[in-house]
C-alpha positions in Angstrom: 0.0 0.0 0.0 1.3 3.5 -1.0 0.8 5.5 2.2 2.6 8.5 0.7 -0.4 9.1 -1.6 -3.0 9.1 1.1 -2.9 12.9 1.4 -0.7 15.0 -1.0 2.0 14.1 -3.5 3.8 15.3 -6.6 3.7 13.4 -9.9 6.5 14.0 -12.5 5.9 13.3 -16.2 9.0 12.3 -18.0 6.9 12.2 -21.2 6.2 15.9 -20.8 9.9 16.6 -20.1 10.9 14.9 -23.3 8.2 16.8 -25.2 9.4 20.1 -23.8 13.0 19.3 -24.7 12.1 18.4 -28.3 10.0 21.6 -28.7 12.9 23.7 -27.4 15.3 21.9 -29.8 12.9 22.7 -32.7 12.5 26.3 -31.4 16.2 27.0 -31.6 17.0 24.9 -34.7 19.7 22.4 -35.5 22.6 24.9 -35.2 21.9 25.6 -31.5 22.3 23.1 -28.7 19.9 23.0 -25.7 21.9 22.9 -22.4 19.4 21.5 -19.9 19.8 22.9 -16.4 19.3 20.3 -13.7 20.5 22.3 -10.7 18.6 22.3 -7.4 17.6 18.6 -7.9 16.3 19.6 -11.4 14.2 22.4 -9.8 12.7 19.8 -7.5 11.8 17.3 -10.3 14.6 14.8 -9.5 18.0 15.5 -11.0 19.0 11.8 -11.6 15.8 10.7 -13.2 15.5 13.8 -15.3 19.1 13.6 -16.5 18.8 10.0 -17.4 15.8 10.6 -19.5 17.4 13.7 -21.2 20.5 11.6 -22.0 18.3 8.9 -23.4 16.5 11.3 -25.9 19.6 13.0 -27.2 20.5 15.9 -24.9 24.1 16.9 -25.4 25.0 18.7 -22.2 23.7 19.4 -18.7 24.2 22.3 -16.3 24.4 22.3 -12.6 25.4 24.7 -9.9 28.0 22.8 -7.8 30.4 19.9 -8.1 28.3 18.0 -5.5 25.3 18.1 -7.9 27.6 17.0 -10.8 28.9 14.1 -8.8 25.4 12.9 -7.9 24.8 12.5 -11.7 28.0 10.6 -12.3 27.5 8.3 -9.3 24.0 7.5 -10.8 25.6 6.6 -14.2 24.9 9.8 -16.2 27.7 10.2 -18.7 26.8 13.5 -20.5 29.2 16.5 -20.3 28.2 18.7 -17.4 28.9 22.4 -17.2 29.3 23.8 -13.7 27.7 27.2 -13.5 29.7 28.1 -10.4 33.4 27.7 -9.8 35.0 24.7 -8.1 37.6 24.6 -5.4 40.9 24.2 -7.3 41.7 21.1 -5.2 38.9 19.3 -7.1 40.5 20.0 -10.6 41.7 16.4 -11.1 38.3 15.1 -10.2 36.6 17.5 -12.6 38.9 16.4 -15.4 38.3 12.7 -14.6 34.5 13.2 -14.6 34.3 15.3 -17.8 33.1 18.4 -16.1 33.4 21.8 -17.8 34.2 24.6 -15.3 33.8 28.3 -15.5 36.8 30.6 -15.4 35.9 33.7 -13.4 39.2 35.6 -13.4 42.9 35.2 -14.0 43.9 34.4 -10.5 41.4 31.6 -10.3 42.4 30.4 -13.8 46.0 30.2 -12.8 45.1 28.0 -9.7 43.1 25.7 -12.0 46.0 25.6 -14.5 48.5 24.7 -11.9 46.3 21.9 -10.6 45.7 20.6 -14.1 49.5 20.6 -14.8 50.1 18.7 -11.6 47.5 16.1 -12.6 49.1 15.9 -16.1 45.8 16.4 -17.8 43.8 19.1 -19.6 40.6 20.6 -18.2 37.8 22.1 -20.4 36.5 25.5 -19.4 34.2 28.3 -20.4 34.9 32.0 -19.7 32.3 33.5 -17.4 31.8 37.2 -17.8 29.7 39.6 -15.7 27.6 41.9 -17.8 25.6 43.4 -15.0 24.2 40.7 -12.8 27.1 41.1 -10.4 27.6 37.4 -9.8 30.7 35.5 -10.8 32.9 36.5 -13.8 35.0 39.2 -15.4 33.3 42.6 -15.0 33.1 43.7 -18.6 30.6 46.3 -17.7 33.3 48.2 -15.7 36.4 47.5 -17.8 35.9 45.9 -21.2 39.5 46.5 -22.4 41.1 45.1 -19.2 38.8 42.1 -19.2 39.5 41.2 -22.8 43.3 41.4 -22.1 42.8 39.2 -19.0 40.8 36.7 -20.9 43.4 36.4 -23.6 46.0 35.6 -21.0 43.7 33.0 -19.5 43.2 31.1 -22.7 46.9 30.7 -23.0 47.4 29.1 -19.6 48.8 25.5 -19.8 46.5 22.5 -19.5 43.3 24.5 -19.8 41.2 24.2 -23.0 38.8 27.2 -23.2 35.9 26.3 -25.5 33.1 28.7 -24.6 32.0 32.0 -23.1 28.8 32.8 -21.2 27.0 35.4 -19.1 23.7 35.5 -17.3 20.8 37.9 -17.8 19.4 39.3 -14.6 16.0 40.5 -15.7 15.4 39.1 -19.2 11.8 38.1 -18.2 10.8 41.7 -17.3 9.8 43.9 -20.3 10.1 47.0 -18.1 13.8 46.2 -17.7 14.6 45.6 -21.4 17.0 48.5 -21.6 19.1 46.8 -19.0 18.9 43.4 -20.8 19.9 45.0 -24.1 22.9 46.6 -22.5 23.9 43.1 -21.2 23.5 41.8 -24.7 25.6 44.5 -26.2 28.4 44.0 -23.6 28.4 40.2 -24.3 28.5 40.8 -28.0 31.4 43.3 -27.7 33.4 40.8 -25.6 33.0 37.8 -27.9 33.6 39.9 -31.0 36.9 41.1 -29.4 37.9 37.6 -28.6 36.9 36.4 -32.1 39.0 39.2 -33.6 42.0 38.0 -31.6 41.6 34.5 -33.0 39.8 32.9 -30.1 36.7 31.0 -31.4 34.2 30.2 -28.6 30.8 28.5 -28.1 28.5 31.4 -27.0 25.7 31.0 -24.6 23.8 33.7 -22.7 20.1 32.9 -23.3 18.4 31.7 -20.1 14.7 30.6 -20.2 13.2 34.1 -20.6 15.7 35.2 -23.2 15.2 32.0 -25.1 11.6 33.0 -25.8 11.9 36.8 -25.9 15.3 37.3 -27.6 15.9 34.7 -30.2 18.7 36.9 -31.7 21.0 35.7 -28.8 20.5 32.0 -29.1 23.9 31.7 -30.7 25.4 28.2 -30.5 23.7 27.2 -27.2 20.9 28.2 -24.9 20.5 27.3 -21.2 17.0 26.3 -20.2 15.8 25.6 -16.7 12.2 26.7 -16.0 11.2 26.3 -19.7 12.3 22.7 -19.7 9.9 22.0 -16.8 7.0 23.6 -18.5 6.9 27.1 -17.1 6.5 29.7 -19.9 4.6 32.9 -19.1 6.0 34.6 -22.2 4.0 32.8 -24.9 5.3 31.7 -28.3 5.9 28.1 -27.4 3.4 25.7 -25.9 5.0 23.6 -23.2 3.6 21.1 -20.7 4.0 21.1 -16.9 6.4 18.3 -15.9 5.2 18.3 -12.3 1.7 18.1 -10.9 0.8 18.4 -7.2 -2.2 16.3 -6.2 -4.2 15.9 -3.0 -7.2 14.0 -1.7 -10.2 15.9 -0.3 -11.1 14.4 3.0 -13.8 16.8 4.0 -15.8 19.8 2.8 -17.3 22.2 5.3 -19.8 25.0 4.6 -19.2 28.0 6.8 -21.8 30.5 7.5 
């Protein structure tokens, strides 16, 4: 007997998850990959189960917040490349290399620590440059010093035993039409940065479109989008019909009429 369903429970539909993933893949087109964000236990949907299903249906890359979340997937047998959206402690560099994790490089000092650890391990680690265009989280603060950040990034990509393959930023308010001027400024800063890197001969996978930007600003899909809430069926922006992956259900045990 399933006692946990006597009162209130959550049901997760992997069929709806797959449907949403395929719709997002069609929305962006074949030249743009869909990075599926499974941080926070896949937004409460079950990171292991969700990741296994996404791997089964052709997802190419996952995103998590921490190395603990990434290791949970590996220990459950998920083999997809995993991008860590936050930095790791340099002491875990060898583990990240062994497990095929992609890490963010947030500044030159941190990158040198990662490089030294990778050299000591005798292996190469894959990384993406993280730039801060106004959210004030991790990354090179290009909104304050574009020239200095480009120079710093060019030094970072030359460090031994680091293979830099991508660049990304995060939009703070892409879902709020009243803040579109701020978002467009973030877009412009991101574009300026990667154009400068490109001109210097550094070709990178670009990704900046979170769930709101994926729907509202298709011009910044680039080579990859990062979808969290959209993947699980939350889309208040229109344009793409998605299905909720989770339903909360309960049993009514009594109805009272109050005067």
